[in-house]
Backbone as CSV, one residue per row, in Angstrom:
resi,resn,N_x,N_y,N_z,CA_x,CA_y,CA_z,C_x,C_y,C_z
1,MET,31.052,7.670,6.842,30.051,9.213,6.000,29.627,7.920,4.546
2,ILE,30.531,7.466,3.900,30.515,6.608,2.769,29.864,5.477,3.612
3,GLU,29.878,4.950,4.323,29.457,3.689,4.815,28.025,3.316,5.012
4,ALA,27.473,4.556,6.269,26.279,4.912,6.275,25.254,5.169,4.695
5,HIS,25.883,6.003,3.775,24.973,6.125,2.551,24.948,4.772,1.974
6,VAL,25.770,3.888,1.851,26.032,2.001,1.488,24.994,1.749,1.936
7,MET,24.994,1.501,3.501,24.237,0.853,4.337,22.478,0.832,4.106
8,GLN,21.984,2.085,3.460,21.206,3.000,3.588,20.557,2.974,1.773
9,PHE,21.709,3.236,1.138,21.295,2.373,-0.358,20.336,0.266,-0.810
10,GLN,21.833,-0.481,0.753,21.409,-1.669,0.979,19.935,-2.718,1.171
11,ALA,19.928,-1.235,2.408,17.939,-0.780,2.599,17.297,-0.538,1.863
12,CYS,17.394,0.271,0.981,16.693,0.576,-0.110,15.816,-0.565,-0.834
13,LEU,16.820,-1.664,-1.525,17.187,-1.880,-2.104,16.969,-3.481,-1.828
14,SER,16.567,-3.938,-0.481,15.706,-5.004,-0.046,14.363,-4.957,0.400
15,GLU,13.904,-3.195,0.439,12.797,-3.630,0.539,11.974,-3.813,-0.386
16,GLN,10.813,-4.267,-0.215,9.800,-4.719,-1.584,9.081,-3.687,-1.888
17,PRO,8.740,-3.404,-3.300,8.425,-2.118,-4.226,7.323,-2.727,-4.043
18,PRO,6.250,-1.340,-3.971,5.128,-1.346,-3.776,4.502,-1.716,-5.355
19,TRP,3.282,-2.447,-4.653,2.759,-3.787,-5.749,2.320,-3.215,-6.914
20,TRP,2.128,-1.558,-7.468,2.224,-1.068,-8.686,2.981,0.327,-9.447
21,GLN,4.421,-0.900,-8.702,5.157,-0.043,-9.472,6.199,-1.455,-9.985
22,GLN,5.715,-2.897,-9.725,6.476,-3.813,-10.715,4.515,-4.975,-11.097
23,GLY,3.235,-4.531,-10.657,2.463,-4.735,-10.948,2.022,-5.239,-12.450
24,VAL,1.308,-6.161,-13.090,0.841,-5.979,-14.300,-0.570,-5.279,-14.536
25,ILE,-1.159,-4.135,-14.208,-2.299,-3.449,-14.195,-2.925,-3.968,-15.576
26,TYR,-4.307,-4.214,-15.871,-5.676,-4.806,-16.894,-6.385,-3.675,-16.371
27,GLN,-6.158,-3.192,-18.138,-7.707,-1.708,-18.021,-9.418,-2.490,-18.304
28,ILE,-9.963,-2.197,-17.647,-11.116,-2.678,-18.534,-11.823,-1.523,-19.114
29,ASP,-12.239,-1.785,-20.517,-13.666,-0.731,-20.393,-15.029,-1.214,-20.126
30,LEU,-15.963,-1.558,-19.282,-17.090,-2.248,-18.944,-18.261,-2.569,-20.081
31,ARG,-18.705,-1.538,-20.429,-19.189,-1.185,-21.525,-18.362,-1.982,-22.633
32,SER,-17.350,-2.713,-23.167,-17.156,-3.582,-24.381,-16.346,-5.056,-23.449
33,PHE,-16.882,-4.820,-22.185,-15.815,-6.455,-21.916,-16.721,-7.145,-22.002
34,GLN,-18.058,-7.694,-20.515,-18.745,-8.821,-20.544,-20.046,-8.391,-20.814
35,ASP,-21.059,-9.334,-21.510,-21.844,-8.696,-20.911,-22.348,-9.893,-20.035
36,SER,-22.798,-10.110,-19.237,-23.933,-11.109,-18.880,-25.215,-10.841,-18.312
37,ASN,-26.274,-10.084,-19.628,-27.561,-10.290,-19.080,-28.172,-9.727,-20.334
38,GLY,-26.892,-10.372,-21.416,-27.454,-9.915,-22.792,-28.312,-8.649,-23.136
39,ASP,-27.936,-7.816,-22.744,-28.488,-6.517,-23.368,-27.489,-5.762,-23.957
40,GLY,-26.289,-6.136,-24.118,-25.514,-6.033,-25.410,-24.473,-4.475,-24.565
41,ILE,-24.410,-4.132,-23.134,-23.575,-3.647,-22.734,-22.997,-4.598,-21.782
42,GLY,-21.250,-4.368,-21.633,-20.756,-4.989,-20.870,-20.814,-4.371,-19.323
43,ASP,-20.699,-5.120,-18.387,-21.069,-4.911,-16.908,-20.418,-5.429,-15.823
44,LEU,-21.198,-4.756,-14.468,-20.179,-5.797,-13.570,-19.757,-7.043,-13.366
45,ALA,-21.424,-7.277,-13.423,-21.268,-9.094,-13.409,-20.496,-9.430,-14.169
46,GLY,-20.468,-9.077,-15.409,-19.570,-9.647,-15.868,-17.996,-9.667,-16.213
47,VAL,-17.797,-8.967,-15.185,-16.160,-8.242,-14.955,-15.958,-9.278,-13.867
48,ILE,-16.872,-10.381,-12.987,-16.638,-11.363,-12.034,-16.475,-12.156,-12.470
49,GLN,-16.985,-12.461,-13.493,-17.375,-14.012,-14.331,-15.661,-14.400,-15.457
50,ARG,-15.134,-13.042,-14.778,-13.794,-13.645,-16.043,-12.950,-13.278,-15.165
51,LEU,-12.896,-12.861,-13.822,-12.025,-12.933,-12.941,-11.040,-14.307,-12.963
52,ASP,-11.260,-15.374,-12.906,-10.998,-16.543,-13.105,-9.604,-16.474,-14.357
53,TYR,-10.201,-16.239,-15.498,-9.379,-15.859,-16.363,-8.090,-14.903,-16.220
54,LEU,-8.385,-13.598,-15.772,-7.079,-12.679,-15.255,-6.764,-12.798,-14.961
55,SER,-6.902,-13.613,-13.238,-5.965,-13.459,-12.465,-5.138,-15.329,-12.664
56,GLU,-5.934,-15.927,-13.207,-5.435,-17.464,-13.869,-4.420,-17.627,-14.814
57,VAL,-4.928,-16.545,-16.084,-4.726,-17.197,-17.523,-4.017,-16.043,-18.113
58,LEU,-3.868,-15.429,-17.183,-3.653,-13.773,-17.931,-1.884,-13.441,-17.007
59,GLY,-2.593,-13.526,-15.526,-1.447,-13.333,-14.058,-1.469,-11.981,-13.775
60,VAL,-3.092,-10.960,-14.110,-2.778,-9.680,-14.415,-2.222,-9.618,-12.231
61,ASP,-2.498,-8.294,-11.850,-2.246,-8.246,-10.738,-3.152,-7.085,-10.091
62,ALA,-3.799,-5.850,-11.053,-4.880,-5.590,-10.361,-5.667,-4.629,-11.640
63,LEU,-6.537,-4.617,-11.427,-7.496,-4.290,-11.925,-7.935,-2.613,-12.921
64,TRP,-8.223,-2.042,-13.484,-8.413,-0.719,-13.678,-9.596,-0.767,-14.494
65,LEU,-10.857,-0.253,-13.638,-11.842,-0.018,-14.028,-12.559,1.466,-14.942
66,THR,-13.390,1.673,-16.009,-13.717,2.864,-16.446,-14.713,2.873,-15.505
67,PRO,-14.869,4.268,-15.508,-16.072,5.179,-14.868,-17.439,4.451,-14.940
68,PHE,-17.750,3.695,-13.654,-19.275,3.643,-13.982,-20.003,3.249,-12.768
69,TYR,-19.728,5.187,-12.947,-20.540,6.207,-11.682,-22.178,6.342,-12.973
70,PRO,-23.671,6.950,-11.732,-24.254,7.750,-12.567,-24.048,8.418,-13.384
71,SER,-24.262,8.330,-14.893,-24.341,9.565,-16.329,-25.225,9.725,-17.432
72,PRO,-25.796,10.261,-17.362,-26.037,10.595,-18.832,-25.399,9.814,-20.543
73,MET,-24.131,9.826,-19.706,-23.323,9.194,-20.856,-23.398,10.337,-22.369
74,ALA,-23.279,10.721,-21.864,-22.826,12.199,-23.220,-20.936,11.879,-23.185
75,ASP,-20.592,11.443,-22.755,-18.885,11.749,-22.436,-18.180,10.048,-21.818
76,GLY,-18.874,9.132,-22.554,-19.289,7.806,-22.408,-18.609,7.423,-20.773
77,GLY,-19.289,8.186,-20.370,-19.643,7.727,-18.619,-18.457,9.050,-17.577
78,TYR,-17.741,9.286,-18.871,-16.996,10.289,-17.557,-17.805,11.525,-17.292
79,ASP,-18.714,11.641,-17.987,-19.653,13.541,-17.609,-20.530,12.642,-16.544
80,ILE,-20.232,12.514,-14.972,-20.839,12.147,-13.854,-21.436,12.953,-12.867
81,THR,-22.764,12.057,-13.071,-23.936,12.760,-12.187,-23.690,12.462,-10.502
82,ASP,-23.483,11.404,-9.942,-23.172,10.807,-8.801,-22.274,10.162,-8.563
83,TYR,-20.844,10.724,-7.796,-19.669,9.771,-7.529,-19.771,8.810,-6.656
84,LEU,-20.962,8.659,-5.538,-21.217,7.147,-4.799,-22.356,6.194,-5.979
85,GLY,-22.420,6.865,-6.714,-23.419,5.738,-7.312,-22.589,4.393,-8.101
86,VAL,-23.639,3.622,-8.466,-23.683,3.011,-9.995,-24.539,3.075,-10.903
87,ASP,-24.612,3.220,-12.079,-25.533,3.283,-13.500,-25.502,2.363,-13.211
88,PRO,-27.426,2.028,-13.241,-27.870,0.620,-14.051,-27.312,-0.084,-15.021
89,LEU,-26.866,1.207,-15.474,-26.272,0.242,-16.951,-25.344,-1.218,-16.430
90,PHE,-24.628,-1.016,-15.779,-23.892,-1.598,-15.403,-24.060,-2.564,-13.902
91,GLY,-25.006,-1.976,-13.704,-25.208,-3.109,-12.752,-25.935,-2.237,-10.802
92,ASP,-24.991,-2.660,-9.960,-25.418,-2.065,-8.408,-24.231,-1.769,-7.529
93,LEU,-24.613,-0.946,-6.567,-23.316,-0.688,-5.761,-23.234,-2.316,-5.013
94,ALA,-24.095,-3.288,-4.668,-24.425,-4.251,-4.138,-23.263,-5.272,-5.288
95,THR,-23.692,-5.665,-6.121,-22.866,-6.508,-7.407,-21.192,-6.229,-7.626
96,PHE,-20.692,-3.793,-7.529,-19.936,-3.609,-7.456,-19.300,-4.247,-5.829
97,ASP,-19.764,-3.920,-5.204,-19.691,-5.031,-3.480,-18.900,-6.570,-3.667
98,ARG,-19.006,-7.042,-4.602,-18.983,-8.917,-4.672,-18.048,-8.154,-5.471
99,LEU,-17.851,-7.569,-6.522,-16.828,-8.240,-7.339,-15.559,-7.610,-6.810
100,LEU,-15.703,-7.176,-5.563,-14.270,-5.984,-5.159,-14.041,-7.230,-3.908
101,LYS,-15.240,-7.893,-3.375,-14.544,-8.925,-2.497,-14.495,-10.531,-3.464
102,GLU,-14.624,-10.872,-4.535,-14.303,-11.738,-5.450,-12.776,-11.585,-6.427
103,ALA,-12.730,-9.919,-6.214,-11.080,-9.681,-7.298,-9.747,-10.188,-5.496
104,HIS,-10.578,-9.372,-4.271,-9.410,-9.620,-3.240,-9.468,-11.116,-3.306
105,ALA,-10.244,-11.972,-2.780,-9.677,-13.348,-2.573,-9.204,-14.174,-4.006
106,ARG,-8.573,-13.589,-4.761,-7.928,-13.542,-5.679,-6.847,-13.392,-5.741
107,GLY,-6.573,-12.474,-4.772,-5.044,-11.199,-4.520,-5.045,-9.977,-5.718
108,LEU,-6.165,-10.147,-6.626,-6.207,-8.709,-7.489,-6.633,-7.563,-6.620
109,HIS,-5.431,-6.790,-6.720,-6.721,-5.088,-6.513,-7.098,-4.474,-7.369
110,VAL,-7.819,-3.714,-6.848,-8.893,-3.109,-7.935,-8.968,-1.743,-8.183
111,ILE,-8.909,-1.000,-9.356,-8.254,0.180,-9.307,-9.484,1.220,-9.968
112,LEU,-10.460,2.532,-9.705,-10.729,3.077,-9.959,-10.979,3.646,-11.181
113,ASP,-11.383,4.131,-11.782,-10.785,5.675,-12.508,-12.026,7.147,-12.089
114,TYR,-11.428,6.977,-11.144,-11.945,8.363,-10.638,-11.452,9.621,-11.306
115,VAL,-12.640,10.396,-11.375,-12.589,11.458,-12.655,-12.996,12.685,-11.593
116,PRO,-12.174,13.566,-10.697,-12.959,14.325,-9.676,-13.099,16.148,-9.945
117,ASN,-11.926,16.045,-11.499,-11.660,17.440,-12.089,-12.643,17.796,-12.855
118,HIS,-14.194,17.145,-12.960,-15.008,17.298,-13.473,-16.449,16.844,-13.501
119,THR,-17.790,17.307,-13.899,-18.822,16.854,-14.115,-19.652,16.518,-14.885
120,SER,-20.708,16.273,-15.127,-22.044,16.248,-15.621,-22.334,17.471,-15.467
121,ASP,-23.328,17.767,-16.655,-23.794,19.113,-17.070,-24.999,18.859,-16.018
122,GLN,-25.378,17.831,-15.458,-26.592,17.241,-14.274,-26.232,16.978,-13.260
123,HIS,-24.986,17.329,-12.908,-24.767,16.840,-11.591,-25.620,18.302,-9.900
124,PRO,-26.092,17.201,-9.358,-26.601,18.423,-8.734,-25.429,19.824,-8.427
125,TRP,-24.417,19.623,-8.146,-23.151,21.186,-8.409,-22.904,21.743,-9.360
126,PHE,-23.629,21.003,-10.521,-23.495,22.371,-11.912,-24.867,22.763,-11.963
127,LEU,-25.803,22.255,-11.304,-27.113,22.636,-11.489,-26.885,23.511,-10.530
128,GLU,-26.394,23.660,-8.774,-26.187,24.885,-7.763,-25.428,26.302,-8.883
129,SER,-24.850,25.511,-9.928,-23.144,26.997,-10.070,-24.237,28.026,-10.983
130,ARG,-25.439,26.983,-11.664,-25.817,28.091,-12.506,-27.365,28.360,-12.496
131,SER,-27.400,28.115,-10.952,-28.472,29.408,-10.573,-28.817,30.117,-10.442
132,SER,-27.489,30.606,-9.725,-27.492,32.048,-9.072,-25.911,32.399,-9.336
133,ARG,-25.735,33.926,-9.404,-24.195,34.289,-9.761,-23.861,34.413,-8.251
134,HIS,-25.074,33.983,-6.660,-24.895,34.067,-5.633,-24.890,32.925,-4.608
135,ASN,-24.745,31.986,-5.473,-24.615,29.910,-5.027,-23.321,30.167,-4.051
136,PRO,-22.977,29.124,-3.433,-21.508,28.769,-2.709,-20.730,28.342,-3.825
137,ARG,-21.525,27.386,-4.735,-20.785,27.125,-5.273,-20.449,27.877,-7.119
138,LYS,-20.946,29.194,-6.871,-21.235,29.884,-8.646,-19.477,29.694,-9.001
139,ASP,-18.212,29.688,-7.962,-17.255,29.431,-8.368,-16.572,28.232,-9.390
140,TRP,-17.349,27.008,-8.808,-16.858,25.808,-9.508,-16.640,25.378,-10.573
141,TYR,-17.364,26.079,-11.585,-16.696,26.132,-12.845,-16.690,27.424,-13.199
142,ILE,-16.226,27.525,-14.778,-16.343,28.381,-15.514,-17.117,28.537,-15.837
143,TRP,-17.571,29.886,-15.891,-18.718,30.673,-16.665,-18.122,31.913,-17.893
144,ALA,-19.138,32.342,-18.505,-19.182,33.608,-19.589,-20.145,33.529,-19.509
145,ASP,-20.155,35.293,-20.068,-21.509,35.838,-20.342,-21.545,36.698,-21.853
146,SER,-20.573,35.795,-22.410,-20.725,36.138,-23.980,-20.062,35.264,-25.071
147,THR,-19.984,34.627,-26.630,-19.311,34.427,-27.381,-17.548,34.861,-27.178
148,PHE,-18.270,36.493,-26.656,-16.680,37.416,-26.872,-15.973,36.391,-25.469
149,ARG,-16.194,36.622,-24.790,-15.286,35.878,-23.859,-15.343,34.432,-23.518
150,LYS,-15.755,33.572,-24.206,-15.916,32.382,-24.176,-14.323,32.102,-25.269
151,LYS,-15.028,33.173,-26.679,-13.634,32.927,-27.518,-12.277,32.479,-26.691
152,ARG,-12.476,34.258,-26.292,-11.091,34.601,-25.243,-10.583,33.904,-24.360
153,ALA,-11.210,33.283,-23.603,-10.703,32.400,-22.795,-10.284,30.598,-22.923
154,CYS,-10.451,30.482,-24.442,-9.934,29.512,-25.390,-8.737,30.059,-25.498
155,SER,-8.939,31.170,-26.447,-7.559,30.789,-26.587,-6.776,31.021,-26.039
156,ILE,-7.590,31.716,-24.263,-5.661,32.405,-23.574,-4.918,30.531,-22.331
157,TYR,-6.729,29.373,-22.733,-6.214,28.414,-22.400,-5.429,27.545,-23.692
158,ARG,-5.743,27.836,-23.986,-4.744,27.353,-25.814,-3.246,27.563,-25.537
159,ARG,-3.352,28.753,-25.089,-1.543,29.636,-25.142,-1.367,28.092,-23.775
160,LEU,-1.599,28.814,-22.796,-1.393,27.927,-21.290,-0.484,26.747,-21.601
161,ALA,-1.692,25.839,-22.482,-1.487,24.130,-22.577,0.116,24.162,-23.576
162,GLU,-0.188,24.694,-24.906,1.375,24.553,-24.999,2.131,24.744,-23.982
163,VAL,2.201,25.601,-23.736,2.918,26.072,-23.198,3.618,25.321,-21.851
164,ALA,2.451,23.983,-21.190,2.904,23.594,-20.297,3.126,21.986,-20.800
165,SER,2.467,22.182,-22.299,2.922,20.499,-22.578,3.783,20.914,-23.829
166,PRO,4.493,19.852,-24.452,4.536,19.931,-25.913,3.606,19.057,-26.517
167,PHE,2.648,18.440,-26.355,1.774,17.467,-26.762,0.393,18.760,-26.919
168,ARG,-0.306,18.050,-27.871,-1.583,19.347,-28.169,-3.177,17.971,-27.501
169,LEU,-3.176,18.657,-26.662,-4.396,18.059,-26.559,-5.572,17.794,-26.772
170,ILE,-6.385,16.658,-27.059,-7.673,16.467,-28.444,-8.403,17.756,-27.476
171,TRP,-8.847,17.737,-26.386,-9.895,17.910,-25.952,-9.229,19.697,-25.933
172,ILE,-8.545,19.770,-25.596,-7.918,21.291,-25.554,-8.041,22.004,-27.168
173,VAL,-7.714,20.931,-28.320,-7.325,22.212,-29.205,-9.002,22.216,-30.218
174,LYS,-9.644,20.704,-30.278,-11.204,20.723,-30.735,-12.443,21.926,-30.403
175,GLY,-11.983,22.303,-29.516,-13.483,23.199,-28.962,-13.367,24.038,-28.099
176,PRO,-14.599,24.642,-27.713,-14.969,26.078,-26.338,-15.000,24.898,-25.431
177,LEU,-14.156,25.703,-23.951,-13.899,25.367,-23.059,-14.334,26.476,-21.691
178,THR,-15.527,27.166,-22.076,-16.104,27.210,-20.921,-17.585,27.035,-20.861
179,TRP,-18.307,27.792,-20.466,-19.725,27.262,-20.131,-19.968,29.207,-20.568
180,ILE,-21.244,29.214,-21.112,-22.233,30.200,-21.424,-23.075,30.413,-20.767
181,ARG,-23.211,31.774,-19.989,-24.650,32.287,-19.560,-25.322,32.933,-19.942
182,SER,-26.378,32.259,-21.263,-27.310,33.340,-21.861,-28.802,33.713,-20.914
183,CYS,-28.965,34.292,-21.978,-30.597,34.632,-21.219,-31.441,33.989,-21.284
184,SER,-31.142,32.730,-21.404,-31.920,31.516,-22.173,-31.538,30.845,-20.899
185,ALA,-31.008,31.240,-20.453,-29.963,29.673,-19.463,-30.104,28.511,-19.743
186,VAL,-29.635,28.748,-21.326,-28.705,27.263,-22.178,-27.494,27.005,-21.930
187,MET,-27.121,26.698,-21.250,-25.555,26.571,-21.265,-25.185,25.087,-22.353
188,GLN,-24.121,25.938,-23.074,-23.155,25.566,-24.524,-21.896,24.907,-24.291
189,ALA,-21.425,24.417,-24.883,-19.428,24.360,-25.102,-19.695,23.031,-23.380
190,ALA,-18.026,22.807,-23.266,-18.003,22.021,-22.526,-16.962,22.613,-20.983
191,SER,-16.551,22.801,-20.386,-15.982,23.069,-19.194,-14.758,22.460,-18.624
192,LEU,-14.160,23.927,-18.244,-12.160,23.424,-18.195,-11.871,23.798,-17.075
193,LEU,-11.710,23.286,-15.693,-11.668,24.081,-14.398,-10.459,24.354,-14.679
194,THR,-10.250,25.345,-13.982,-8.834,26.341,-13.614,-8.818,25.388,-12.150
195,VAL,-7.725,25.710,-11.912,-6.876,24.321,-10.409,-7.801,25.045,-9.219
196,ARG,-8.478,26.148,-9.324,-8.849,26.736,-8.263,-10.643,25.850,-8.425
197,GLN,-10.612,25.845,-9.743,-12.096,25.531,-9.690,-11.763,24.078,-9.125
198,ARG,-10.673,23.587,-9.478,-10.687,21.511,-9.376,-10.610,21.435,-8.268
199,THR,-9.428,22.429,-7.297,-9.316,22.278,-6.308,-10.735,21.930,-5.198
200,LYS,-11.391,22.671,-5.546,-13.101,23.242,-5.364,-14.116,21.494,-4.845
201,LEU,-13.773,20.985,-6.544,-14.559,20.067,-6.367,-13.923,19.106,-6.535
202,SER,-12.612,18.124,-6.173,-11.713,17.463,-5.158,-12.752,17.625,-3.967
203,GLN,-12.062,18.705,-3.431,-12.315,19.120,-2.299,-14.091,18.537,-2.001
204,GLY,-15.034,19.031,-2.760,-16.760,18.398,-2.240,-16.462,16.700,-2.538
205,ILE,-15.644,16.089,-3.003,-15.840,14.983,-3.687,-15.120,14.216,-2.942
206,ARG,-13.955,14.425,-2.274,-13.550,14.051,-0.789,-14.465,14.539,-0.060
207,GLU,-15.543,15.295,0.851,-16.133,15.385,1.449,-17.189,14.550,1.553
208,GLN,-17.532,14.683,0.313,-18.990,13.527,0.248,-18.718,12.072,0.477
209,ARG,-17.262,11.975,-0.117,-17.109,10.201,-0.219,-16.213,10.111,1.628
210,LYS,-16.043,10.863,2.084,-15.347,10.937,3.663,-17.040,10.300,4.494
211,ASN,-17.969,11.096,4.014,-19.443,11.375,5.305,-20.069,10.292,4.657
212,ASN,-19.071,9.000,3.364,-20.662,7.856,3.084,-19.960,6.547,3.562
213,LEU,-18.725,6.614,3.359,-17.328,5.895,3.641,-17.594,5.010,5.405
214,PRO,-17.230,4.046,5.145,-17.266,2.991,6.556,-15.809,4.174,7.180
215,ASP,-15.915,3.299,8.904,-14.461,3.896,9.028,-13.419,3.169,8.942
216,SER,-13.335,2.050,8.272,-12.405,1.395,7.583,-12.146,1.027,6.713
217,LEU,-11.670,1.216,5.405,-11.223,-0.054,4.009,-10.690,-0.907,3.978
218,PRO,-10.313,-1.602,3.350,-9.776,-2.277,3.238,-7.625,-1.802,3.064
219,ALA,-6.724,-1.754,2.960,-5.748,-1.772,2.715,-5.321,-1.970,1.533
220,HIS,-5.330,-2.176,0.764,-5.494,-3.716,-1.089,-6.249,-3.405,-1.766
221,LEU,-7.306,-1.876,-1.416,-8.437,-1.042,-2.640,-8.107,-1.573,-3.619
């Protein structure tokens, strides 16, 4: 029995760990990284220009790109309106494909900052959700009919956050966490999704991606 455990332990030691356990990951804030066209905003083409420096001089193993999806930029690009596109500020899908090809040619992995637990208030799913209490996506977001209920929800979420984590996350502490459905249909504040809402959003995004991706993808994306 002991010999079997020793052999198993030795086998584990001999296995090569996944690259992400020991690799150097370099996060790139696209907006402030490298501007390729002189408009004052970093972009995907700018990253391509710096690939040799990142791989040969810095010796990183992977690039972690902040969101570059279409967005009204109310939250630094994390308020996404389309998970399958590229905001014109940063380039287009052809430029991203070129970036991916050039990065892989240098042995670099590419990680996308993927944000499935919330969307922009201009995303089609949000617009559907706010349009009717009977819409199939009505419960993909948290809605309140009054300021009182909104404040109550904020209080509940703050208490849950304090219990779940010793850290006071600024986005939890600083403001309202639900959307108000007012008579004029003006939505206020920001959304925080429950586990159920996050699950539904994530499932919707996965299904959307699956229907738009090729049959196979490179294993080292």
